[in-house]
C-alpha positions as CSV (number, residue, x, y, z in Angstrom):
1,M,4.1,14.8,8.7
2,T,7.7,13.9,7.7
3,A,9.0,13.4,4.2
4,T,11.6,10.8,3.3
5,T,14.5,11.6,1.0
6,T,14.1,8.3,-0.9
7,P,10.8,7.3,-2.5
8,L,9.1,4.5,-0.6
9,P,8.8,1.2,-2.5
10,A,5.4,-0.4,-3.0
11,I,4.6,-3.6,-1.1
12,G,5.4,-6.4,-3.5
13,S,8.3,-4.5,-5.2
14,R,11.4,-6.5,-6.1
15,C,14.8,-5.5,-4.8
16,W,18.4,-6.8,-4.1
17,R,20.4,-6.3,-0.9
18,D,23.3,-4.1,-2.0
19,L,26.7,-5.8,-1.6
20,I,25.2,-8.7,0.4
21,S,23.2,-10.7,-2.1
22,P,23.5,-9.3,-5.6
23,T,22.5,-12.6,-7.3
24,T,19.3,-13.3,-5.3
25,G,16.4,-11.0,-4.9
26,A,13.8,-10.2,-2.3
27,T,10.2,-8.9,-2.2
28,V,9.0,-5.9,0.0
29,L,6.6,-7.2,2.6
30,N,6.2,-4.2,4.9
31,L,7.5,-0.6,5.6
32,D,8.3,1.1,8.9
33,T,8.9,4.9,8.7
34,S,8.6,5.4,12.4
35,S,12.1,4.3,13.2
36,S,13.8,6.8,10.9
37,P,11.9,9.0,8.4
38,E,15.1,9.7,6.6
39,D,16.0,6.0,6.1
40,P,12.9,3.9,6.8
41,M,13.2,0.2,7.5
42,V,11.8,-2.3,4.9
43,E,10.8,-5.9,5.7
44,L,11.9,-8.2,2.9
45,G,10.9,-11.8,2.0
46,Y,14.1,-13.4,0.7
47,D,14.1,-15.6,-2.5
48,E,16.3,-18.0,-0.6
49,G,13.8,-18.2,2.3
50,G,13.1,-16.2,5.4
51,S,12.6,-12.5,6.0
52,G,14.3,-9.6,7.7
53,W,14.4,-5.8,8.1
54,W,16.8,-3.6,6.1
55,P,17.3,0.2,5.9
56,L,15.9,1.5,2.6
57,T,19.3,3.0,1.6
58,T,20.9,-0.5,1.5
59,L,18.5,-1.8,-1.1
60,V,18.6,-1.6,-4.9
61,F,15.3,-1.7,-6.8
62,A,14.8,-2.8,-10.3
63,A,13.8,0.0,-12.8
64,D,10.2,-0.4,-14.0
């Protein structure tokens, strides 16, 4: 079993795409740790519509 260096977000978590879209958020739809355990991919549903995959390290999560 591999361990990530960054805690994985929960499905439904809110985040922003660092430096790309600081004024609109996104919601975590899915996680994929198989591509890179050190920097897993996160599928996002964008507030402005659509979805896409991003490396976890490029995202900023709101503090609970």
